[in-house]
Legacy VTK file of the C-alpha trace (Angstrom):
# vtk DataFile Version 3.0
C-alpha trace
ASCII
DATASET POLYDATA
POINTS 400 float
-0.170 0.136 0.048
1.584 3.117 -0.875
1.688 6.055 1.644
-1.505 8.277 1.593
-3.602 5.826 0.365
-7.097 4.762 2.273
-7.565 1.668 3.536
-11.510 1.046 2.862
-10.837 -3.296 3.111
-12.321 -3.273 6.927
-15.277 -0.993 5.315
-15.994 -3.242 2.657
-15.716 -6.094 4.306
-18.189 -4.880 7.034
-20.907 -4.289 4.667
-20.378 -7.592 3.133
-20.841 -9.251 5.975
-23.839 -7.298 6.963
-25.675 -8.009 3.664
-24.528 -11.803 4.308
-26.355 -12.065 6.885
-29.462 -10.470 5.702
-29.582 -13.208 2.975
-28.661 -15.973 5.181
-32.224 -17.849 6.461
-30.793 -18.404 9.767
-29.916 -14.507 10.498
-33.250 -13.057 8.875
-35.692 -15.387 10.574
-34.263 -14.123 14.095
-34.638 -10.859 12.714
-38.155 -11.080 11.648
-39.243 -12.828 14.806
-37.728 -10.129 16.879
-39.131 -7.955 14.773
-42.700 -9.327 15.269
-42.539 -9.458 19.079
-41.594 -5.811 18.931
-44.509 -5.213 16.818
-46.477 -7.103 19.247
-45.484 -5.493 22.229
-46.031 -2.256 20.820
-49.378 -2.975 19.998
-50.316 -4.325 23.288
-48.513 -1.610 24.984
-51.125 0.960 22.974
-53.950 -0.876 23.365
-53.545 -0.931 27.410
-52.742 2.796 27.297
-55.435 3.930 25.272
-57.657 1.451 27.971
-56.416 3.144 30.605
-56.720 6.722 29.529
-60.334 6.035 28.577
-61.288 4.720 31.604
-59.586 7.155 33.503
-61.389 9.738 31.470
-64.878 7.831 31.884
-64.021 7.638 35.517
-65.224 3.934 35.048
-63.391 1.855 38.050
-61.555 -1.554 36.457
-60.820 -4.485 37.939
-62.975 -7.780 39.144
-64.243 -6.322 42.278
-67.754 -6.063 40.910
-68.848 -9.675 40.638
-69.613 -9.193 44.544
-72.390 -6.601 44.012
-75.892 -7.783 43.729
-77.232 -8.619 40.645
-80.653 -6.913 40.942
-82.210 -9.596 38.199
-84.024 -12.466 37.768
-82.818 -15.670 35.794
-85.794 -17.752 34.180
-83.926 -21.395 34.017
-81.222 -21.913 36.223
-79.847 -24.959 37.460
-78.931 -23.856 40.699
-80.769 -21.782 43.390
-80.800 -18.253 42.221
-82.491 -15.025 43.192
-82.082 -11.429 42.108
-80.250 -10.742 45.265
-77.597 -13.346 44.578
-74.193 -11.669 43.193
-72.978 -10.787 39.614
-70.683 -13.670 40.140
-73.205 -16.254 40.810
-75.244 -14.875 38.344
-72.144 -15.889 36.045
-72.275 -18.980 37.589
-76.121 -20.077 36.065
-74.594 -19.074 32.302
-71.903 -21.338 32.263
-73.891 -23.967 33.626
-76.642 -23.385 31.161
-74.299 -23.083 28.221
-73.060 -26.283 29.523
-75.987 -27.736 29.454
-76.827 -26.989 26.173
-73.137 -28.132 24.701
-73.474 -31.598 26.662
-76.753 -32.373 25.480
-76.679 -30.600 22.176
-73.284 -32.796 21.277
-74.723 -36.111 22.685
-78.134 -35.732 20.455
-76.161 -34.157 17.495
-74.018 -37.275 17.729
-76.861 -39.685 17.869
-78.996 -38.073 15.049
-75.718 -37.201 12.917
-74.164 -41.152 13.049
-77.746 -42.029 12.156
-78.396 -39.963 9.232
-74.649 -40.589 7.644
-75.128 -44.518 7.898
-78.822 -44.257 6.376
-77.252 -42.167 3.691
-75.410 -45.297 2.681
-78.272 -47.155 2.777
-79.703 -49.912 -0.212
-82.868 -48.618 0.847
-83.715 -45.967 -1.686
-86.401 -43.896 0.465
-84.455 -43.879 3.320
-81.186 -42.812 1.560
-82.921 -39.930 -0.134
-84.572 -38.583 2.917
-81.274 -38.536 4.728
-79.712 -36.441 1.596
-82.708 -33.876 1.819
-81.852 -33.521 5.976
-78.619 -33.448 4.955
-79.232 -30.628 2.264
-81.518 -28.783 4.166
-80.187 -28.227 7.398
-76.686 -27.944 6.230
-77.685 -24.493 4.365
-79.434 -23.040 6.720
-78.502 -20.214 9.195
-78.323 -22.015 12.546
-80.104 -18.703 13.549
-82.745 -19.186 11.188
-82.889 -22.937 12.055
-83.168 -21.727 15.909
-86.005 -19.239 15.120
-87.909 -22.111 13.233
-88.093 -24.068 16.394
-89.166 -21.005 18.750
-91.388 -19.072 16.404
-92.242 -21.676 14.150
-92.924 -24.923 16.744
-93.210 -24.435 20.296
-95.021 -21.075 20.030
-97.957 -21.823 18.228
-98.450 -24.999 20.877
-101.388 -25.178 23.099
-102.125 -22.670 26.090
-101.083 -24.346 29.788
-104.711 -24.643 30.290
-104.862 -26.964 26.963
-101.468 -28.913 27.611
-101.021 -31.319 25.611
-100.840 -34.981 27.344
-97.776 -37.026 27.547
-96.762 -40.595 28.839
-95.501 -40.534 32.603
-97.051 -37.401 33.691
-95.484 -35.124 31.364
-97.056 -32.007 29.523
-96.614 -29.902 26.377
-97.577 -26.214 26.085
-95.907 -23.367 24.515
-94.386 -22.556 27.688
-92.397 -25.708 27.616
-92.064 -29.305 28.600
-93.563 -29.997 31.876
-92.135 -32.732 33.671
-92.163 -34.808 37.623
-89.223 -33.038 39.819
-87.257 -35.827 41.121
-86.914 -35.608 45.117
-83.978 -36.877 46.200
-83.635 -38.343 50.004
-80.982 -39.193 52.264
-80.384 -42.823 50.613
-79.861 -41.395 47.221
-76.119 -40.757 48.245
-75.795 -44.975 48.688
-77.214 -45.006 45.347
-74.556 -43.047 43.878
-72.166 -45.039 45.144
-73.547 -47.997 43.845
-73.456 -46.772 40.244
-69.767 -45.130 40.544
-68.866 -48.927 41.706
-70.273 -50.038 39.238
-69.050 -48.654 36.063
-65.336 -48.809 37.318
-66.296 -52.520 37.622
-67.323 -52.587 34.529
-64.050 -50.433 33.010
-62.259 -53.790 34.561
-64.040 -56.003 33.606
-63.934 -54.832 29.953
-60.161 -54.688 29.820
-59.594 -57.683 31.211
-62.060 -59.110 28.455
-60.077 -57.494 25.969
-56.705 -59.131 26.966
-58.221 -62.546 27.314
-59.626 -62.233 23.675
-56.583 -61.006 22.096
-54.509 -63.607 24.698
-56.586 -66.977 23.927
-59.115 -65.905 21.115
-62.285 -66.655 23.517
-65.043 -63.659 23.123
-66.643 -62.183 26.916
-70.247 -60.619 26.464
-69.157 -57.372 27.912
-72.585 -55.822 27.095
-74.706 -57.783 29.451
-72.400 -57.890 32.264
-72.201 -53.752 32.046
-76.078 -53.873 32.003
-76.109 -56.089 34.870
-73.933 -53.996 36.952
-74.356 -50.288 36.031
-78.368 -51.117 36.211
-79.070 -53.822 38.502
-76.381 -52.787 41.376
-78.126 -49.392 41.873
-81.548 -50.273 41.801
-80.632 -53.092 44.506
-79.108 -50.886 46.764
-82.058 -48.546 45.863
-84.690 -50.976 46.794
-82.271 -52.154 50.014
-82.262 -48.127 51.144
-86.472 -47.720 51.159
-86.906 -46.274 47.250
-85.371 -42.995 48.747
-86.448 -41.021 45.646
-90.372 -39.578 45.660
-91.525 -37.350 42.441
-93.610 -33.715 42.209
-95.822 -34.675 39.641
-97.449 -31.263 37.545
-100.618 -31.147 37.896
-102.807 -29.185 35.448
-105.076 -26.386 36.721
-107.904 -24.151 35.579
-105.428 -21.775 33.881
-101.842 -23.293 34.576
-100.026 -26.207 35.647
-98.662 -26.580 39.235
-95.993 -28.853 40.360
-93.422 -30.287 38.813
-89.932 -28.541 36.887
-90.861 -26.718 33.425
-88.063 -26.830 30.799
-89.044 -23.619 28.870
-89.142 -23.353 25.494
-85.948 -21.268 24.721
-83.790 -23.870 25.931
-85.834 -26.251 23.914
-85.330 -24.597 20.777
-81.688 -23.792 21.250
-81.371 -27.502 21.733
-83.239 -28.975 19.145
-82.021 -26.196 16.540
-78.106 -26.748 17.645
-78.447 -30.729 17.769
-80.216 -31.005 14.303
-78.011 -28.287 12.458
-75.270 -29.768 13.751
-76.289 -33.341 12.763
-76.260 -32.593 9.157
-72.620 -31.764 9.249
-71.639 -34.742 11.514
-73.727 -37.156 8.848
-71.284 -36.013 5.997
-68.382 -36.734 8.319
-69.863 -40.301 9.053
-70.466 -40.403 5.074
-66.847 -40.013 4.672
-65.432 -41.762 7.355
-67.451 -44.784 6.062
-66.587 -44.247 2.650
-62.746 -43.929 3.736
-62.694 -47.992 4.968
-61.910 -49.952 2.015
-64.432 -52.161 0.401
-62.409 -55.233 0.776
-63.198 -55.128 4.649
-66.754 -55.166 4.151
-65.987 -57.963 1.215
-64.484 -60.079 3.837
-66.451 -59.743 6.577
-69.821 -60.615 4.403
-67.566 -63.871 2.774
-66.994 -64.873 6.624
-71.003 -65.021 6.650
-71.369 -62.114 8.768
-75.151 -60.151 8.600
-74.880 -56.577 6.773
-75.959 -55.171 10.472
-73.295 -57.046 11.798
-70.409 -55.922 9.116
-71.071 -52.122 9.786
-71.250 -52.454 13.143
-68.345 -54.625 14.017
-66.058 -53.883 10.988
-66.556 -50.985 9.171
-67.915 -48.419 12.250
-64.537 -49.322 14.581
-62.176 -48.490 11.433
-64.384 -45.789 10.310
-64.311 -43.565 13.454
-60.151 -43.218 12.960
-61.222 -40.946 10.305
-64.447 -39.658 11.501
-63.115 -38.433 15.320
-60.744 -35.605 14.274
-62.959 -33.726 11.923
-65.714 -34.457 14.830
-64.078 -32.054 17.160
-64.308 -29.098 14.941
-68.022 -29.530 15.114
-68.155 -30.293 18.574
-65.942 -26.724 18.968
-68.820 -24.919 16.802
-71.929 -26.614 18.929
-70.083 -24.925 21.626
-69.623 -21.434 20.403
-72.990 -21.823 18.541
-74.712 -21.988 21.906
-74.097 -18.196 22.042
-76.801 -17.343 20.170
-79.250 -18.142 22.841
-79.212 -14.586 23.253
-81.498 -14.058 19.847
-84.293 -16.085 22.042
-83.613 -14.776 25.654
-81.769 -17.725 26.754
-80.071 -17.150 29.769
-76.568 -18.502 28.560
-73.438 -16.979 29.312
-73.106 -14.364 26.421
-76.626 -13.185 27.475
-76.234 -13.057 31.386
-73.164 -10.895 30.895
-74.609 -8.613 28.593
-77.258 -8.305 31.222
-74.284 -7.691 34.025
-72.529 -5.216 31.294
-75.337 -3.077 30.693
-75.837 -2.650 34.498
-72.110 -2.346 35.614
-70.521 -1.004 32.804
-67.049 -3.269 33.145
-67.247 -3.924 29.775
-63.205 -5.200 29.520
-63.917 -7.429 32.647
-66.865 -9.077 30.931
-65.600 -9.900 27.283
-62.431 -10.800 29.594
-64.775 -13.676 31.173
-66.598 -14.389 27.942
-63.350 -15.359 26.309
-61.835 -17.604 29.054
-64.673 -19.292 29.681
-64.936 -20.238 25.979
-61.473 -20.985 25.566
-61.724 -22.931 28.025
-64.553 -25.246 27.124
-62.305 -25.757 24.025
-59.436 -26.817 24.986
-60.764 -29.234 26.859
-62.933 -30.720 24.622
-59.689 -30.632 22.659
-58.177 -32.122 24.802
-61.089 -34.914 25.390
-61.182 -35.742 21.495
-57.450 -36.146 20.755
-57.288 -38.604 24.101
-60.243 -40.608 22.789
-58.904 -40.183 18.805
-55.135 -41.588 20.394
-57.272 -44.315 21.856
-59.116 -45.550 18.583
-56.017 -45.440 16.877
-54.518 -48.893 15.057
-51.592 -50.325 17.183
-49.491 -52.357 14.549
-47.708 -55.288 16.237
LINES 1 401
400 0 1 2 3 4 5 6 7 8 9 10 11 12 13 14 15 16 17 18 19 20 21 22 23 24 25 26 27 28 29 30 31 32 33 34 35 36 37 38 39 40 41 42 43 44 45 46 47 48 49 50 51 52 53 54 55 56 57 58 59 60 61 62 63 64 65 66 67 68 69 70 71 72 73 74 75 76 77 78 79 80 81 82 83 84 85 86 87 88 89 90 91 92 93 94 95 96 97 98 99 100 101 102 103 104 105 106 107 108 109 110 111 112 113 114 115 116 117 118 119 120 121 122 123 124 125 126 127 128 129 130 131 132 133 134 135 136 137 138 139 140 141 142 143 144 145 146 147 148 149 150 151 152 153 154 155 156 157 158 159 160 161 162 163 164 165 166 167 168 169 170 171 172 173 174 175 176 177 178 179 180 181 182 183 184 185 186 187 188 189 190 191 192 193 194 195 196 197 198 199 200 201 202 203 204 205 206 207 208 209 210 211 212 213 214 215 216 217 218 219 220 221 222 223 224 225 226 227 228 229 230 231 232 233 234 235 236 237 238 239 240 241 242 243 244 245 246 247 248 249 250 251 252 253 254 255 256 257 258 259 260 261 262 263 264 265 266 267 268 269 270 271 272 273 274 275 276 277 278 279 280 281 282 283 284 285 286 287 288 289 290 291 292 293 294 295 296 297 298 299 300 301 302 303 304 305 306 307 308 309 310 311 312 313 314 315 316 317 318 319 320 321 322 323 324 325 326 327 328 329 330 331 332 333 334 335 336 337 338 339 340 341 342 343 344 345 346 347 348 349 350 351 352 353 354 355 356 357 358 359 360 361 362 363 364 365 366 367 368 369 370 371 372 373 374 375 376 377 378 379 380 381 382 383 384 385 386 387 388 389 390 391 392 393 394 395 396 397 398 399
């Protein structure tokens, strides 16, 4: 290098290293991840700062202390005791339990109907297959809110008045105010019956596992169905008799203008339950049909060659294999039904969203109520997914 010349090598090398780092996938991914974190933290800080400023400007207190306040309103249908003197926290608990009631009963009913319709679409009987197809195409292409209004306004609201109630078996009555049925009154001895039922369920699980291991080892089957029925029905029934029949019923009685006694399931719950069940069942039916179609046809042919009846082929060969295809998409439908239960606010059923909305209007605690909504629905979705993932793992094929 001559005297007085400027050495540009370090600057040149630095520039080249920086450009190389930017084109390196490893460093580039780190850079974009850090940039994403900075943007996300900035956005959260901006939202929190804006919220704090607006709360201070409107002189609104934040926090969940308002849940200890008096509710001051009634709830039409509640699984636990509730009055206007109860707290906001208990009102939200009533809403959560009502949401769970709709979700659990709806999932159970939709699964049964969906499986029957899905199998019916594959029936060789032309009439059954076409009727099931019409059911799927009708309910699947109608918004769930419209189905709810159909049951609420088009079916239940046109039923007779309470004094002209339709008599049903087992001392039940149906009218435009809902379904009245005998109210069970449990006495002290029912605790022993409940314990006997738990023991019977545990014993059934143990016997079923033993039967499967025995059949895998020796090839000898053991009829666990009748054993399970004998345990789950017989043992609690025996304890019930020995305990002196510790159960009575408050039977509804038809009066001149209204029904007295018993329990009543309101038309709001009935319309929501029926709508979500029938609507979700149409999607479950297609999942079931696709799962059965996914089982190789050779399985059915091999079972038929062994002399099995077509119904036995479906029950013992096709459906168990189809479950491994059906369960993953079935989880999404269960989650959809649970979240669609929030449409109850359209017909006045006191679910979590409806009760929370009333509390929000009275207390003005919008942020807290929305957070409770999000936490509850997120928890229900996660629990449902965890259970279905566990069930899916149990049904997976285990290769030897």
